[in-house]
N, C-alpha and C positions, 0 to 999 in steps of 0.2 A: 807911085802907089800911095794912096792916102794911108797914113799910119794910124788913123783913128780906130780902124777895125782891129788893130793889135793892142789897143789899150785894154786894161782890165775892165771887167763889167762894172765894177764900182766907179772907175774913172769915167766911163761912158755915161753912167747914170748921173754923175755929178755934173757933167756937161749938159745933160738934158734938163736937170733941175735948175741950173743957172741960165737956161735958155740960150746957151752958146751954140746949140745945134737943136734942130727939131726932130721929132720921131721920124718924119718923112725924109729929112736929109740924112739921118743916120741909117735908115733903111736903104736909101739909095747907095750909100757907101758900101753896105754889105752886099747888095745886089750886084754891084760892079765887081766886088771881090769874088763872089760866087761865079759870075759869068766868066771871069778871067781864069780862075784856078780850078773850079770843079771839073771841067773837062779833063784835066790832067790827073786829079786826085780821085774823082768818082766817090765823093763822100756823101753828098746829098742826092737822093734818088730822084731821077726824072725831072730835074729842075728845068723849067721852061719859061717863056715870056708870060704865060698865064699865071705862073707862080709869082713872077715879079709884080704883075698887076695886083694880085691878091695881097701881097706884102704891102704895096703902096696904099691899097684901100684900107688895110688894117691900121696903118700908121695914121691915115687921115681920120679914121674913126676915133682913134685915141685922142687926137688933137681937138676934135670937136665934142668929145664926150663931156658931160657935166658931172659934177661930184668930185670927191677927193681922188687924187692920183695915187695909185698903188706903188709899192716899193720897187717894182720892176718896170715902171712906166717908160714905154718906148724902147725897152731893151730887146734887140734882135737875138732870138734863141732858136736852137734846133732841138729836135726830139728823136731819139732812137725809134726806128720803125716798128719795134715790138711794143711800143707804148701808144695806145690808141689815141689818135689825134683826129677829131671829127673833120671829115672832108678830105683827109690826106691818106696816102697809102699805108696800110698796116699789113704788109705782105710777109714780114719776117724773113725776107731773103729767099722765099721758096716759090717755085713754079706752081706748087700745089695751092698757093694762096694768091696767084697772079691776079691783079686787078682788084683785089679786095681793098675797100676804102672804109675807114672807121666811121660809124654812124654817130658815135658818142665819144666825148673826151674821157680818157682815164682821169681819175681823181686829181693826180698831180698836174695834168695838162689844164684841167679846169682851174686849178689854183694859180698856175702861172699866168693864165689869161686874166683871171680876176685881179692879179697883182700888176697887170698892165704890160706884160711881155708881148712882143710882136713875133709870132712863130713863123720862121722862115721856111721850114720844111722838115721832112723826116730823113733820117740818115741810114746808110747801108749797114748791114750786119750779116754774119754767116747764117746759113739756113738753119732755122729753128734754134739759133744761138749756140750751137754745139761745137764751137771752135775758137781758138785763140788767134785766128787769122780771118779777116773779113774778105770773103770771096763766095760767090754763088752763081748759079746758072741764070738767075733772073736779072740781076743788075751788074754782075761782074765783080772785079777786084777793086778794093779800095787801097790806095797807095799812101805811103808815109810821106808827109811834106818835107821831112828831113832828107829823104833819098827815096825816090819812087821805086827803086829796085827792092825796097824793104816793105814789110807789112806794117800797117798802123795798129795791128793787134785785133783782138776780138773778145767778146762779141760786140762791144760798143766801138768798133774801129772806125766806122764812118763818123761817129760823133767826135772822137778824139782828133781825127784828121781835120774836120771842119773847124774845130776850135783852135787847134795849133796853127792853122793857116790863116786865121782871121776871117773866115767865112761866117763865123757865128761867135757871138760874145760869150756864150755859155750854153749849157744844154743838160739834158737828162739821159742817162744810160741806165743799164740794169746789170746786176752782178750776182751770179750764183756760184762762181768759182774763180773770180778775178776779173770779171768782164768790164768793170769801169776802171779797175786799177792797172791791169796789164796794158790796155791801150794808152792810158795816161803815162805810164812808164815808157812806153815805146815812142811816144810823140812829144814828150817834154812838157806835159801839162799836169794839173792837179785833179784829184777826184776824191770822193768819199763814198765808200760803201757803208751806209748807216746801219744801225741796229734794225733788223727787219721790222717793218710796221711803223717805225717812227715817221717815215715818209710812206703813206699808204700805197700799196701796189695794185689796188683794184683797177682793172683795165689793162693790165699787162698781158701779152700774148707770147707764149703759153702762160696760163695763170700761175701765180705763186701759191700753190696749194700743196697739201701733203708735206713731204719732206722739203719741198721748195719754199714752203712758208718759213722755214728756218734758214735754208741756204740762200734764198734769193732776196734781193732788195733793189728798189729804184734809188739811184743816187746821182748827185750833182757832179758835173764835169765842167772845169773852167780853167782859165790861165793862172789863177791864184787861189790860195786857200781862203783868202778874204772873200773872194767871189763865191767859192763853194759854200762857205759859212752863210753868206747872205741867202743863197738858194735854200740851204737846209732850214734856216730860220723861217723863211717864207712858206715852206712846204710842210714843215713839221707840225702836225696837229692830228689828233685822233680823228678817225672816220667812223661814223656810227654803225655802218653795216660791214665793216672790215673786221673779221674776228681776230686778226693778228695785230690790229692797230691799238697800241697801249695808251692808256690815259696818263702819259708822262709829259709834264710841262717842260718847256725850255728852261734851262738853268744857266744864267750868266756866270762865268767863272773869270775872276780877275787874274792878272799876271802873278801876283804874289801867291795866290792859292795854287796855281798851276805848278809853281816851282817847288811846292811841297810834295808833289806826286813823284815817287821814285820810278825811274825808267830803266828797264832792262834791255840790253841789246845783244844781238848775235849776228855773226857774219854769214853763217850757213847752218844747216840743220844736222851736220855731221854725217849725212848720207849722200846728199847730192851737192857737189861743189858749185861754187859761183865764180864768175870771172874776176880777175884781179881788180878791174875797174869798179865792179860791183862792191867788192870789199872796201875799196878806197872811198866810194860814195857813202857807205855806212859810217866809216870812220870820220869822214868830213862832217856828216850830220851830227855825230856824237860830239865832236869838238865844238861845233857851233852851239849846241845846247849847253855844254859845260861852260863855255865862255860867257854864256848869258846867265849862269848861276843855277842851271838845272843839275840834278843828281842823276847821272847816267852810269850804270854798272853792267859789266858782262853778266849775262844770265840766259840760260837755255831751258825752256820747259821740257819735261820728259814726255809729255803726252801728245806731242805734235804728230808723231808718226801714227799713233792710234787714231787721231783725228783725221789725218789724211786718208787712211784706209777706209774709215767710215764714209768720208766724203766720196770716195771712189764708188762705194756701193750705192749711195743715193744718187749722185750726179751722173756717173757713167753708166752703171748697170740699170738703175731705175729710169734714168733719163732715156736710155736706149729703148727700154720697154715702152715708155710713153711715146717716143717718136715712132716706133714700129706700129703702134696702134693708130697713129695718124696717117701713115703713108700707105698702109694696106697693099693694094696691088699697083701702086704708082711708083715703085722703087726706081724704075728706069728714068724718072724725072728728077731724081735727087742729085744734089751737087757733089762733086768729088770730096769736098771737105767734110760733108755730112756722112758720106759713105766711109770715109777714113775713120771718123769717130765711131761709126757702128761696127766697123771691123775690129777696132780696139776693144769695144765693149763685148763683142762676141767671143773674145779670147777666154772669157769666163762663162760658165754655164748660166742660164737664166736664173734669176733669184726665185727661190721657192718661198712659200708662205712662212715656214719655220725660220729660215735664214733672215727674211725680212723683219719678222717680229723680233728676233734676237738683236738685229741691227738697230731697230727702233728703241729697244730697251738700252742698248749700249750707248746710244746717242746721249741720253741723260747722264750716264755714268762717265763717259769721256768728257763731256762738257763740264761736269762737276769737278773732275780731276784737273782740268785746265784752269778752272776758276780758282781752285785751291792753290795751285802752283803760282797763279798770278797775284795772290794776296800781297806778297812783299813787293811786287812790281806790277802795278795795275796797268802800266803802259809798256808795250814792247816796240822796239825799233829794229827793223830787219830788212833784208832785200825784198824786192817785189817779185823778181824772177831770177833764175840762175844766169840768164843771158839778157842782153839788150835786144832790140828789134832784130828779127831774122829775115832773111831773104824769102820771098814768096815761095811757098811749097817746101821749104826746109823742114825736116822733122827730127834731126839729131845734130849734136855738136860735140866737139872735143873740148873739155874744160879740165884743166890741170891733169891732162893725160887720161882722163876718164870720159867714156862716151855718155852723154846725157841725152836721154830721149825726150821727145816732145812734151808729154804730160808731166813727166818728172821735173822738167825745167820750170814748170809753172806752179809747182806745189806750194810755193811760198805764200800764195794768196789763199789757197784752198782751206787751210786750217781755220781761218777766221770766218769762212762761210759756215763750216761745221759748228763753230762756237756761237754763231749768230751774233757776232760782235762787230762794232764799228772799226773800220780801217781806212786810213787816208794815204794817198800817194803824193809825194812832193818831188819835183825834179832837182837833182843835185849834181850829178857827174856826167861824164862823156865816155863813150867807148873809143877804141882806137880808130874806128871809122868816123868818129865825130857824132855818133848817135846818142840821144839822151839816155841817162840812167837815173831812175828814181829810187827813193827809199820809201819804206812803208812804216806807218805809225798805227799801231793797233791797240785797242783798249778792251775793257770789259763791256758786256751788253748794257745799253742805256747810258753809257758814259761818252756819248758822241761829242759833247761839248769839250771834254778834256782832250780827246783825240784831236779835234780841230784846233784847239788852243796850242798844243805842242807842235802840231804840223805847221801852224802859222809861224811859230818861232823859227822853225827851220826855213820855211819859205821866205821869210824876211831876209835871211842871210844869202840866199841863192837866187830865187826868183825866176820868172819866165824869160826865156830867150827865144826870139822868133827863129824859126828854121831858116837856114840859108837858102837863097834862090827864090824867095818870094817876090823880089823885085822884078825878076825875069824868070820865065819858065824855060829858057833856052838850055840851062844846065840840066834840066830834066829830060 
């Protein structure tokens, strides 16, 4: 197997710039990797010889184009199938959208094309994105390249599996409750959920509107934080017709300035325990930062649980109402993972207008409380999830003698969606089964560059490790 597809995006781009490989040759390497591994992992949807020819044609067009080359010139990338990519499926994992092809690029897709990226295809996700496991009745189950008996996460699980397995150099996912961070944690890659709007979300399906304009964001996924930062810097710019897109310019931050930022860390939230290996990963990241001269101190914000409860109202209860409005009389076509989500949501009564209005008011109050608590520690280091990747279909685990249920295990990402804050994931440790364990670096809204800088300091100490078994699929 050619190892070039497992190099970082930055390293692949350097080879392209030095003309040590052409966009067509690099595309061919990725096509071979997809044809070899995608049948086992099911990360890229409906990949065919027609797609391979399209990718080759795109590479040739890049090579013959006149004018300056963009920062992503020739880079093979994938896009989550909920982000409109002209000419490719935008089915969002649902039989209700079967055969739907995007007519127009989302803003971010248009920007990666303008930057010179070669789009390989779109990646699998759970139906309407409402799960931390990627499985649906339309395209089936996406498997974790570390062990196909385990999930690659959700909702950007196809994207994470493709990148971890070297089928894609980098890509774009979306996150309203951990959906780029949990899959990165499960598959041993990096990701960033940016401040909403810094990367415009226009063209995402379902749209990031209403409460999801605060909860949701399109974010980069890659094998290194350096790659994620390159994508962030390429895509981060206001969009004139996006009401959530802020006029915030990129702010370069040097290493010495980063070391002046106090970092608070915690191993768990005091309510839901995490595995021992998760604690060890947090401590390893703390030590790595301290040895580099960063100030890292134990700290636990008090408003986290209030934030989680509000996230639940908006994502789970409002989200279920939005899904119900889309499915109408076609419920019999829904995927089991979506029906599972709806059954959880229906344990609470439907949101009434007064409760929703009160929740909307509390949104600002809780966000304000969290921001006040984060004044002495603008950056937080904590787990991504209570558990590493789980086996397909699992919905509870015993951790420290306590049963931890599905959505509770994932709460460690949900706080920062409610806050509308940037949060990155870096792979650090391993579970007893040898599965990756990441740590999460979160900051205050619009301080994405600080989060990326500190996450990069951790990533430089640990770094991407290819999943075992990529040389041969016989072990799968």
